[in-house]
N, CA, C and O atoms as a CHARMM CRD file, in Angstrom:
* protein
*
  308
    1    1 UNK  N      0.85800  -1.09000   0.02000 PROA 1      0.00000
    2    1 UNK  CA     0.06900  -0.04800  -0.00200 PROA 1      0.00000
    3    1 UNK  C      0.85000   1.21500  -0.07200 PROA 1      0.00000
    4    1 UNK  O      0.41800   2.29700   0.32600 PROA 1      0.00000
    5    2 UNK  N      1.99700   1.02700  -0.58600 PROA 2      0.00000
    6    2 UNK  CA     3.02600   2.18200  -0.54100 PROA 2      0.00000
    7    2 UNK  C      2.83400   2.89900  -2.03300 PROA 2      0.00000
    8    2 UNK  O      3.22200   2.35600  -3.06700 PROA 2      0.00000
    9    3 UNK  N      2.26600   4.02300  -1.99800 PROA 3      0.00000
   10    3 UNK  CA     1.97200   4.80100  -3.27800 PROA 3      0.00000
   11    3 UNK  C      2.75900   6.11500  -3.17800 PROA 3      0.00000
   12    3 UNK  O      2.91300   6.77700  -2.15200 PROA 3      0.00000
   13    4 UNK  N      3.18500   6.36200  -4.27700 PROA 4      0.00000
   14    4 UNK  CA     4.12200   7.67800  -4.34900 PROA 4      0.00000
   15    4 UNK  C      3.06900   8.83500  -5.02500 PROA 4      0.00000
   16    4 UNK  O      2.68300   8.75300  -6.19100 PROA 4      0.00000
   17    5 UNK  N      2.71600   9.80200  -4.19800 PROA 5      0.00000
   18    5 UNK  CA     1.86200  10.95700  -4.65100 PROA 5      0.00000
   19    5 UNK  C      2.82100  12.05900  -4.53700 PROA 5      0.00000
   20    5 UNK  O      3.41900  12.30900  -3.49000 PROA 5      0.00000
   21    6 UNK  N      2.96100  12.72000  -5.63600 PROA 6      0.00000
   22    6 UNK  CA     3.92500  13.94700  -5.48100 PROA 6      0.00000
   23    6 UNK  C      3.21300  15.05200  -4.52100 PROA 6      0.00000
   24    6 UNK  O      2.01300  15.30700  -4.62700 PROA 6      0.00000
   25    7 UNK  N      3.96900  15.61000  -3.68400 PROA 7      0.00000
   26    7 UNK  CA     3.38900  16.63800  -2.83500 PROA 7      0.00000
   27    7 UNK  C      3.23600  17.98200  -3.56400 PROA 7      0.00000
   28    7 UNK  O      2.37300  18.80600  -3.26000 PROA 7      0.00000
   29    8 UNK  N      4.09700  18.13600  -4.50400 PROA 8      0.00000
   30    8 UNK  CA     4.16700  19.33500  -5.26000 PROA 8      0.00000
   31    8 UNK  C      4.19000  19.09200  -6.73800 PROA 8      0.00000
   32    8 UNK  O      5.08100  18.36600  -7.18100 PROA 8      0.00000
   33    9 UNK  N      3.27700  19.63800  -7.57700 PROA 9      0.00000
   34    9 UNK  CA     3.39700  19.40700  -8.85400 PROA 9      0.00000
   35    9 UNK  C      3.75000  20.77400  -9.51100 PROA 9      0.00000
   36    9 UNK  O      2.96700  21.72300  -9.49000 PROA 9      0.00000
   37   10 UNK  N      4.95600  20.81300 -10.08600 PROA 10     0.00000
   38   10 UNK  CA     5.47800  22.09600 -10.48500 PROA 10     0.00000
   39   10 UNK  C      5.27300  22.42100 -11.85900 PROA 10     0.00000
   40   10 UNK  O      4.37100  21.87600 -12.49400 PROA 10     0.00000
   41   11 UNK  N      6.07000  23.30100 -12.39100 PROA 11     0.00000
   42   11 UNK  CA     5.94200  23.79800 -13.83500 PROA 11     0.00000
   43   11 UNK  C      6.39000  22.53000 -14.76800 PROA 11     0.00000
   44   11 UNK  O      7.36500  21.84800 -14.45200 PROA 11     0.00000
   45   12 UNK  N      5.72600  22.29600 -15.77200 PROA 12     0.00000
   46   12 UNK  CA     6.26900  21.15200 -16.69400 PROA 12     0.00000
   47   12 UNK  C      7.61500  21.45200 -17.19000 PROA 12     0.00000
   48   12 UNK  O      7.92600  22.58700 -17.55100 PROA 12     0.00000
   49   13 UNK  N      8.43800  20.43300 -17.21500 PROA 13     0.00000
   50   13 UNK  CA     9.83200  20.63400 -17.81600 PROA 13     0.00000
   51   13 UNK  C      9.81900  20.39000 -19.36900 PROA 13     0.00000
   52   13 UNK  O      8.82000  20.46100 -20.08600 PROA 13     0.00000
   53   14 UNK  N     10.92500  20.13200 -19.71200 PROA 14     0.00000
   54   14 UNK  CA    11.30800  19.89500 -21.26300 PROA 14     0.00000
   55   14 UNK  C     10.48900  18.79100 -21.85100 PROA 14     0.00000
   56   14 UNK  O      9.79300  19.06100 -22.83000 PROA 14     0.00000
   57   15 UNK  N     10.49300  17.55300 -21.35600 PROA 15     0.00000
   58   15 UNK  CA     9.67000  16.39800 -22.00200 PROA 15     0.00000
   59   15 UNK  C      8.09900  16.67100 -22.03400 PROA 15     0.00000
   60   15 UNK  O      7.34900  16.40600 -22.97300 PROA 15     0.00000
   61   16 UNK  N      7.76200  17.24100 -20.84600 PROA 16     0.00000
   62   16 UNK  CA     6.24600  17.60200 -20.68900 PROA 16     0.00000
   63   16 UNK  C      5.78700  18.54800 -21.76600 PROA 16     0.00000
   64   16 UNK  O      4.76800  18.37200 -22.43400 PROA 16     0.00000
   65   17 UNK  N      6.66300  19.62700 -21.89300 PROA 17     0.00000
   66   17 UNK  CA     6.30800  20.68100 -22.87300 PROA 17     0.00000
   67   17 UNK  C      6.30600  20.15200 -24.23400 PROA 17     0.00000
   68   17 UNK  O      5.47500  20.60400 -25.02200 PROA 17     0.00000
   69   18 UNK  N      7.16700  19.21000 -24.62900 PROA 18     0.00000
   70   18 UNK  CA     7.19700  18.65400 -25.94500 PROA 18     0.00000
   71   18 UNK  C      5.90700  17.74000 -26.24800 PROA 18     0.00000
   72   18 UNK  O      5.33200  17.72700 -27.33700 PROA 18     0.00000
   73   19 UNK  N      5.54200  16.98500 -25.13600 PROA 19     0.00000
   74   19 UNK  CA     4.26300  16.36400 -25.28500 PROA 19     0.00000
   75   19 UNK  C      3.04300  17.29000 -25.51200 PROA 19     0.00000
   76   19 UNK  O      2.18700  17.09400 -26.37500 PROA 19     0.00000
   77   20 UNK  N      3.06100  18.32500 -24.63400 PROA 20     0.00000
   78   20 UNK  CA     1.86900  19.34000 -24.82800 PROA 20     0.00000
   79   20 UNK  C      2.04400  19.98500 -26.24800 PROA 20     0.00000
   80   20 UNK  O      1.02100  20.11800 -26.92000 PROA 20     0.00000
   81   21 UNK  N      3.17600  20.37500 -26.73800 PROA 21     0.00000
   82   21 UNK  CA     3.32900  20.80500 -27.89900 PROA 21     0.00000
   83   21 UNK  C      2.73100  19.94400 -29.14600 PROA 21     0.00000
   84   21 UNK  O      1.97200  20.36200 -30.02000 PROA 21     0.00000
   85   22 UNK  N      3.24000  18.70100 -29.01100 PROA 22     0.00000
   86   22 UNK  CA     2.72800  17.78800 -29.99400 PROA 22     0.00000
   87   22 UNK  C      1.21300  17.66600 -29.89000 PROA 22     0.00000
   88   22 UNK  O      0.53800  17.76800 -30.91400 PROA 22     0.00000
   89   23 UNK  N      0.64700  17.45400 -28.70700 PROA 23     0.00000
   90   23 UNK  CA    -0.77300  17.48200 -28.67900 PROA 23     0.00000
   91   23 UNK  C     -1.35100  18.73800 -29.19900 PROA 23     0.00000
   92   23 UNK  O     -2.41600  18.61400 -29.80400 PROA 23     0.00000
   93   24 UNK  N     -0.89300  19.83100 -29.09000 PROA 24     0.00000
   94   24 UNK  CA    -1.48300  21.01700 -29.66400 PROA 24     0.00000
   95   24 UNK  C     -1.43800  21.04800 -31.10500 PROA 24     0.00000
   96   24 UNK  O     -2.38100  21.52100 -31.73900 PROA 24     0.00000
   97   25 UNK  N     -0.34500  20.55000 -31.70600 PROA 25     0.00000
   98   25 UNK  CA    -0.23400  20.48900 -33.20900 PROA 25     0.00000
   99   25 UNK  C     -1.15800  19.48300 -33.73900 PROA 25     0.00000
  100   25 UNK  O     -1.73600  19.65700 -34.81200 PROA 25     0.00000
  101   26 UNK  N     -1.32100  18.39800 -32.99400 PROA 26     0.00000
  102   26 UNK  CA    -2.23400  17.33100 -33.49100 PROA 26     0.00000
  103   26 UNK  C     -3.76400  17.81700 -33.48900 PROA 26     0.00000
  104   26 UNK  O     -4.60300  17.54600 -34.34800 PROA 26     0.00000
  105   27 UNK  N     -3.94200  18.58300 -32.35400 PROA 27     0.00000
  106   27 UNK  CA    -5.34900  19.04300 -32.17200 PROA 27     0.00000
  107   27 UNK  C     -5.78800  20.10800 -33.10800 PROA 27     0.00000
  108   27 UNK  O     -6.88700  20.02200 -33.65600 PROA 27     0.00000
  109   28 UNK  N     -4.95200  21.15300 -33.32900 PROA 28     0.00000
  110   28 UNK  CA    -5.29400  22.28000 -34.04800 PROA 28     0.00000
  111   28 UNK  C     -4.82200  22.20600 -35.48200 PROA 28     0.00000
  112   28 UNK  O     -5.45700  22.72700 -36.39900 PROA 28     0.00000
  113   29 UNK  N     -3.74100  21.57600 -35.64400 PROA 29     0.00000
  114   29 UNK  CA    -3.00400  21.49200 -37.04600 PROA 29     0.00000
  115   29 UNK  C     -2.04600  22.51800 -37.08200 PROA 29     0.00000
  116   29 UNK  O     -2.17500  23.51300 -36.36800 PROA 29     0.00000
  117   30 UNK  N     -1.02700  22.35800 -37.90400 PROA 30     0.00000
  118   30 UNK  CA     0.18800  23.34300 -37.97700 PROA 30     0.00000
  119   30 UNK  C     -0.22700  24.56300 -38.69700 PROA 30     0.00000
  120   30 UNK  O      0.38300  25.60700 -38.46600 PROA 30     0.00000
  121   31 UNK  N     -1.27600  24.54300 -39.60900 PROA 31     0.00000
  122   31 UNK  CA    -1.62700  25.85500 -40.23300 PROA 31     0.00000
  123   31 UNK  C     -2.31500  26.73300 -39.24300 PROA 31     0.00000
  124   31 UNK  O     -2.23300  27.94700 -39.43300 PROA 31     0.00000
  125   32 UNK  N     -2.95400  26.31000 -38.25600 PROA 32     0.00000
  126   32 UNK  CA    -3.74600  27.28500 -37.46900 PROA 32     0.00000
  127   32 UNK  C     -3.04700  27.64400 -36.30600 PROA 32     0.00000
  128   32 UNK  O     -3.61700  28.43100 -35.54800 PROA 32     0.00000
  129   33 UNK  N     -1.81600  27.18900 -35.97600 PROA 33     0.00000
  130   33 UNK  CA    -1.06300  27.55700 -34.84500 PROA 33     0.00000
  131   33 UNK  C     -0.78700  29.09200 -34.79100 PROA 33     0.00000
  132   33 UNK  O     -1.09500  29.75000 -33.79600 PROA 33     0.00000
  133   34 UNK  N     -0.23400  29.60800 -35.81900 PROA 34     0.00000
  134   34 UNK  CA     0.05200  31.03400 -35.80300 PROA 34     0.00000
  135   34 UNK  C     -1.11300  31.91900 -35.50200 PROA 34     0.00000
  136   34 UNK  O     -1.00400  32.89500 -34.76000 PROA 34     0.00000
  137   35 UNK  N     -2.26200  31.55800 -36.10000 PROA 35     0.00000
  138   35 UNK  CA    -3.47300  32.39700 -35.78800 PROA 35     0.00000
  139   35 UNK  C     -3.91600  32.11300 -34.27300 PROA 35     0.00000
  140   35 UNK  O     -4.34600  33.04900 -33.59900 PROA 35     0.00000
  141   36 UNK  N     -3.81600  30.87000 -33.75900 PROA 36     0.00000
  142   36 UNK  CA    -4.07700  30.64400 -32.42200 PROA 36     0.00000
  143   36 UNK  C     -3.16500  31.50800 -31.33700 PROA 36     0.00000
  144   36 UNK  O     -3.56100  32.02200 -30.29100 PROA 36     0.00000
  145   37 UNK  N     -1.94000  31.51400 -31.84900 PROA 37     0.00000
  146   37 UNK  CA    -0.88800  32.25600 -30.89800 PROA 37     0.00000
  147   37 UNK  C     -1.10500  33.73100 -31.12000 PROA 37     0.00000
  148   37 UNK  O     -0.83100  34.51800 -30.21400 PROA 37     0.00000
  149   38 UNK  N     -1.57400  34.14300 -32.25500 PROA 38     0.00000
  150   38 UNK  CA    -1.76700  35.54200 -32.32000 PROA 38     0.00000
  151   38 UNK  C     -3.01100  36.05600 -31.59900 PROA 38     0.00000
  152   38 UNK  O     -3.03000  37.14000 -31.01500 PROA 38     0.00000
  153   39 UNK  N     -4.02100  35.24300 -31.66900 PROA 39     0.00000
  154   39 UNK  CA    -5.30500  35.58200 -30.85400 PROA 39     0.00000
  155   39 UNK  C     -5.05100  35.47700 -29.38700 PROA 39     0.00000
  156   39 UNK  O     -5.50200  36.33200 -28.62500 PROA 39     0.00000
  157   40 UNK  N     -4.38200  34.51600 -28.98100 PROA 40     0.00000
  158   40 UNK  CA    -4.24200  34.37100 -27.48800 PROA 40     0.00000
  159   40 UNK  C     -3.18700  35.48100 -27.01100 PROA 40     0.00000
  160   40 UNK  O     -3.19900  35.77400 -25.81600 PROA 40     0.00000
  161   41 UNK  N     -2.38600  36.04100 -27.75900 PROA 41     0.00000
  162   41 UNK  CA    -1.46500  37.16900 -27.50400 PROA 41     0.00000
  163   41 UNK  C     -2.28500  38.31700 -27.38000 PROA 41     0.00000
  164   41 UNK  O     -2.08900  39.10000 -26.45000 PROA 41     0.00000
  165   42 UNK  N     -3.27700  38.52700 -28.30100 PROA 42     0.00000
  166   42 UNK  CA    -4.14500  39.74800 -28.25500 PROA 42     0.00000
  167   42 UNK  C     -4.98700  39.75300 -26.90200 PROA 42     0.00000
  168   42 UNK  O     -5.12400  40.75600 -26.20100 PROA 42     0.00000
  169   43 UNK  N     -5.53000  38.50700 -26.63100 PROA 43     0.00000
  170   43 UNK  CA    -6.39800  38.36500 -25.52800 PROA 43     0.00000
  171   43 UNK  C     -5.55200  38.76000 -24.31400 PROA 43     0.00000
  172   43 UNK  O     -6.03400  39.50900 -23.46300 PROA 43     0.00000
  173   44 UNK  N     -4.32600  38.28900 -24.20800 PROA 44     0.00000
  174   44 UNK  CA    -3.62400  38.48600 -22.92300 PROA 44     0.00000
  175   44 UNK  C     -3.26200  40.07600 -22.94100 PROA 44     0.00000
  176   44 UNK  O     -3.15000  40.67600 -21.87200 PROA 44     0.00000
  177   45 UNK  N     -3.10900  40.64200 -24.01300 PROA 45     0.00000
  178   45 UNK  CA    -2.78400  42.18700 -24.00600 PROA 45     0.00000
  179   45 UNK  C     -4.11000  42.89900 -23.56400 PROA 45     0.00000
  180   45 UNK  O     -4.02700  43.83800 -22.77300 PROA 45     0.00000
  181   46 UNK  N     -5.20100  42.53700 -23.98900 PROA 46     0.00000
  182   46 UNK  CA    -6.36500  43.13200 -23.50600 PROA 46     0.00000
  183   46 UNK  C     -6.67700  42.90000 -22.11300 PROA 46     0.00000
  184   46 UNK  O     -7.18500  43.79700 -21.44000 PROA 46     0.00000
  185   47 UNK  N     -6.39500  41.69600 -21.60200 PROA 47     0.00000
  186   47 UNK  CA    -6.57600  41.48500 -20.22200 PROA 47     0.00000
  187   47 UNK  C     -5.59700  42.30900 -19.34900 PROA 47     0.00000
  188   47 UNK  O     -5.94500  42.80000 -18.27500 PROA 47     0.00000
  189   48 UNK  N     -4.32000  42.43600 -19.88200 PROA 48     0.00000
  190   48 UNK  CA    -3.44100  43.33400 -19.12700 PROA 48     0.00000
  191   48 UNK  C     -3.88100  44.71600 -19.12700 PROA 48     0.00000
  192   48 UNK  O     -3.82000  45.35000 -18.07300 PROA 48     0.00000
  193   49 UNK  N     -4.34900  45.29500 -20.26600 PROA 49     0.00000
  194   49 UNK  CA    -4.94400  46.63700 -20.22100 PROA 49     0.00000
  195   49 UNK  C     -6.02800  46.80600 -19.33400 PROA 49     0.00000
  196   49 UNK  O     -6.07700  47.81100 -18.62400 PROA 49     0.00000
  197   50 UNK  N     -6.88200  45.95700 -19.29400 PROA 50     0.00000
  198   50 UNK  CA    -8.03700  45.97000 -18.48600 PROA 50     0.00000
  199   50 UNK  C     -7.69400  45.98900 -16.97800 PROA 50     0.00000
  200   50 UNK  O     -8.25400  46.73800 -16.17700 PROA 50     0.00000
  201   51 UNK  N     -6.74900  45.12200 -16.66900 PROA 51     0.00000
  202   51 UNK  CA    -6.30100  45.04700 -15.18900 PROA 51     0.00000
  203   51 UNK  C     -5.64700  46.32400 -14.85000 PROA 51     0.00000
  204   51 UNK  O     -5.93700  46.90500 -13.80400 PROA 51     0.00000
  205   52 UNK  N     -4.69800  46.83500 -15.75700 PROA 52     0.00000
  206   52 UNK  CA    -4.12200  48.05600 -15.32100 PROA 52     0.00000
  207   52 UNK  C     -5.11900  49.22400 -15.19200 PROA 52     0.00000
  208   52 UNK  O     -4.94000  50.10600 -14.35100 PROA 52     0.00000
  209   53 UNK  N     -6.17100  49.22300 -16.03400 PROA 53     0.00000
  210   53 UNK  CA    -7.25000  50.26500 -15.97200 PROA 53     0.00000
  211   53 UNK  C     -7.99300  50.14800 -14.61200 PROA 53     0.00000
  212   53 UNK  O     -8.38000  51.11900 -13.96100 PROA 53     0.00000
  213   54 UNK  N     -8.13900  48.91000 -14.27700 PROA 54     0.00000
  214   54 UNK  CA    -9.04900  48.74600 -12.91600 PROA 54     0.00000
  215   54 UNK  C     -8.23600  49.20200 -11.70500 PROA 54     0.00000
  216   54 UNK  O     -8.73100  49.82600 -10.76600 PROA 54     0.00000
  217   55 UNK  N     -6.72400  48.78100 -11.81100 PROA 55     0.00000
  218   55 UNK  CA    -5.93900  49.17800 -10.79600 PROA 55     0.00000
  219   55 UNK  C     -5.68300  50.75000 -10.70800 PROA 55     0.00000
  220   55 UNK  O     -5.53300  51.29400  -9.61400 PROA 55     0.00000
  221   56 UNK  N     -5.64400  51.40600 -11.82500 PROA 56     0.00000
  222   56 UNK  CA    -5.48700  52.91100 -11.66800 PROA 56     0.00000
  223   56 UNK  C     -6.84500  53.54300 -11.23100 PROA 56     0.00000
  224   56 UNK  O     -6.84700  54.56400 -10.54300 PROA 56     0.00000
  225   57 UNK  N     -7.91500  52.98100 -11.60100 PROA 57     0.00000
  226   57 UNK  CA    -9.10800  53.62600 -10.94400 PROA 57     0.00000
  227   57 UNK  C     -9.17300  53.31600  -9.56100 PROA 57     0.00000
  228   57 UNK  O     -9.59100  54.17800  -8.78800 PROA 57     0.00000
  229   58 UNK  N     -8.81200  52.18900  -9.13700 PROA 58     0.00000
  230   58 UNK  CA    -8.80400  51.90300  -7.55500 PROA 58     0.00000
  231   58 UNK  C     -7.94000  52.85800  -6.96300 PROA 58     0.00000
  232   58 UNK  O     -8.38200  53.53000  -6.03200 PROA 58     0.00000
  233   59 UNK  N     -6.59500  53.05200  -7.41900 PROA 59     0.00000
  234   59 UNK  CA    -5.76300  53.97500  -6.70900 PROA 59     0.00000
  235   59 UNK  C     -6.18000  55.36200  -6.75900 PROA 59     0.00000
  236   59 UNK  O     -5.92000  56.17800  -5.87400 PROA 59     0.00000
  237   60 UNK  N     -6.87700  55.62400  -7.88600 PROA 60     0.00000
  238   60 UNK  CA    -7.40700  57.11200  -7.96600 PROA 60     0.00000
  239   60 UNK  C     -8.50200  57.19300  -6.93200 PROA 60     0.00000
  240   60 UNK  O     -8.57800  58.20400  -6.23400 PROA 60     0.00000
  241   61 UNK  N     -9.31000  56.25100  -6.79100 PROA 61     0.00000
  242   61 UNK  CA   -10.35700  56.33000  -5.83600 PROA 61     0.00000
  243   61 UNK  C     -9.95200  56.33900  -4.37000 PROA 61     0.00000
  244   61 UNK  O    -10.62100  56.89400  -3.49800 PROA 61     0.00000
  245   62 UNK  N     -8.86300  55.71700  -4.16700 PROA 62     0.00000
  246   62 UNK  CA    -8.21300  55.63900  -2.82200 PROA 62     0.00000
  247   62 UNK  C     -7.57100  56.98700  -2.47800 PROA 62     0.00000
  248   62 UNK  O     -7.51400  57.36400  -1.30700 PROA 62     0.00000
  249   63 UNK  N     -7.08500  57.71800  -3.49900 PROA 63     0.00000
  250   63 UNK  CA    -6.49300  58.97500  -3.23400 PROA 63     0.00000
  251   63 UNK  C     -7.47800  60.06900  -2.87800 PROA 63     0.00000
  252   63 UNK  O     -7.20500  60.91600  -2.02700 PROA 63     0.00000
  253   64 UNK  N     -8.65500  60.04400  -3.55300 PROA 64     0.00000
  254   64 UNK  CA    -9.69500  61.03300  -3.38800 PROA 64     0.00000
  255   64 UNK  C    -10.21000  61.05000  -1.90900 PROA 64     0.00000
  256   64 UNK  O    -10.31800  59.95400  -1.35900 PROA 64     0.00000
  257   65 UNK  N    -10.50000  62.04400  -1.29000 PROA 65     0.00000
  258   65 UNK  CA   -11.11600  62.04400   0.06700 PROA 65     0.00000
  259   65 UNK  C    -12.57100  61.74800   0.02800 PROA 65     0.00000
  260   65 UNK  O    -13.28400  62.14900  -0.89100 PROA 65     0.00000
  261   66 UNK  N    -12.99600  61.06800   0.99600 PROA 66     0.00000
  262   66 UNK  CA   -14.32300  60.64000   1.04700 PROA 66     0.00000
  263   66 UNK  C    -15.24600  61.87900   1.42100 PROA 66     0.00000
  264   66 UNK  O    -15.01300  62.63200   2.36600 PROA 66     0.00000
  265   67 UNK  N    -16.26100  61.98200   0.60500 PROA 67     0.00000
  266   67 UNK  CA   -17.18500  63.17800   0.77500 PROA 67     0.00000
  267   67 UNK  C    -18.03300  62.80200   2.02400 PROA 67     0.00000
  268   67 UNK  O    -18.42100  61.65100   2.22400 PROA 67     0.00000
  269   68 UNK  N    -18.27500  63.77200   2.79100 PROA 68     0.00000
  270   68 UNK  CA   -19.12400  63.53400   4.07100 PROA 68     0.00000
  271   68 UNK  C    -20.57600  63.07900   3.64300 PROA 68     0.00000
  272   68 UNK  O    -21.18500  63.60600   2.71200 PROA 68     0.00000
  273   69 UNK  N    -21.02300  62.14400   4.34600 PROA 69     0.00000
  274   69 UNK  CA   -22.38300  61.73200   4.06900 PROA 69     0.00000
  275   69 UNK  C    -23.38600  62.58300   4.53900 PROA 69     0.00000
  276   69 UNK  O    -23.37900  63.04000   5.68200 PROA 69     0.00000
  277   70 UNK  N    -24.41500  62.86000   3.54200 PROA 70     0.00000
  278   70 UNK  CA   -25.47600  63.69000   3.97100 PROA 70     0.00000
  279   70 UNK  C    -26.51900  62.97000   4.69600 PROA 70     0.00000
  280   70 UNK  O    -27.02600  61.94600   4.23900 PROA 70     0.00000
  281   71 UNK  N    -26.88500  63.53500   5.92900 PROA 71     0.00000
  282   71 UNK  CA   -27.87100  62.79800   6.64800 PROA 71     0.00000
  283   71 UNK  C    -28.94400  63.68900   7.10800 PROA 71     0.00000
  284   71 UNK  O    -28.64100  64.85000   7.38300 PROA 71     0.00000
  285   72 UNK  N    -30.18100  63.28800   7.22800 PROA 72     0.00000
  286   72 UNK  CA   -31.26100  63.99300   7.64800 PROA 72     0.00000
  287   72 UNK  C    -31.25800  64.10400   9.14100 PROA 72     0.00000
  288   72 UNK  O    -30.76300  63.22500   9.84600 PROA 72     0.00000
  289   73 UNK  N    -31.83500  65.22900   9.63600 PROA 73     0.00000
  290   73 UNK  CA   -31.93500  65.21800  11.17500 PROA 73     0.00000
  291   73 UNK  C    -32.91400  64.08700  11.66700 PROA 73     0.00000
  292   73 UNK  O    -33.92500  63.80900  11.02100 PROA 73     0.00000
  293   74 UNK  N    -32.60500  63.50300  12.73000 PROA 74     0.00000
  294   74 UNK  CA   -33.50900  62.58600  13.30700 PROA 74     0.00000
  295   74 UNK  C    -34.70500  63.14200  13.90500 PROA 74     0.00000
  296   74 UNK  O    -34.58000  64.21200  14.50100 PROA 74     0.00000
  297   75 UNK  N    -35.97100  62.53200  13.83800 PROA 75     0.00000
  298   75 UNK  CA   -37.13100  63.00500  14.34000 PROA 75     0.00000
  299   75 UNK  C    -37.21500  62.51700  15.73500 PROA 75     0.00000
  300   75 UNK  O    -36.92000  61.36500  16.05300 PROA 75     0.00000
  301   76 UNK  N    -37.66300  63.50700  16.63000 PROA 76     0.00000
  302   76 UNK  CA   -37.89900  62.98300  18.15500 PROA 76     0.00000
  303   76 UNK  C    -39.19400  62.57600  18.27000 PROA 76     0.00000
  304   76 UNK  O    -40.14000  63.15100  17.73000 PROA 76     0.00000
  305   77 UNK  N    -39.28100  61.48000  19.04200 PROA 77     0.00000
  306   77 UNK  CA   -40.54700  60.91600  19.28800 PROA 77     0.00000
  307   77 UNK  C    -41.42700  61.50100  20.37900 PROA 77     0.00000
  308   77 UNK  O    -42.53600  61.01600  20.60400 PROA 77     0.00000
């Protein structure tokens, strides 16, 4: 009942990357790989720009002082 279960699965190395690359080529075909790489690069760029925009909006909001809340006077019973 001695099984080896890796405690940490890290980043794939050379042989694993070759198997993954071979699988991708077989799945999508060599002709579609440049288009796939281009579209994934564009998607990553858009994600990065969106993330930077959200971060800048959050830092801008953190710099602005909070406006005092307008409250109505309480009624006495």
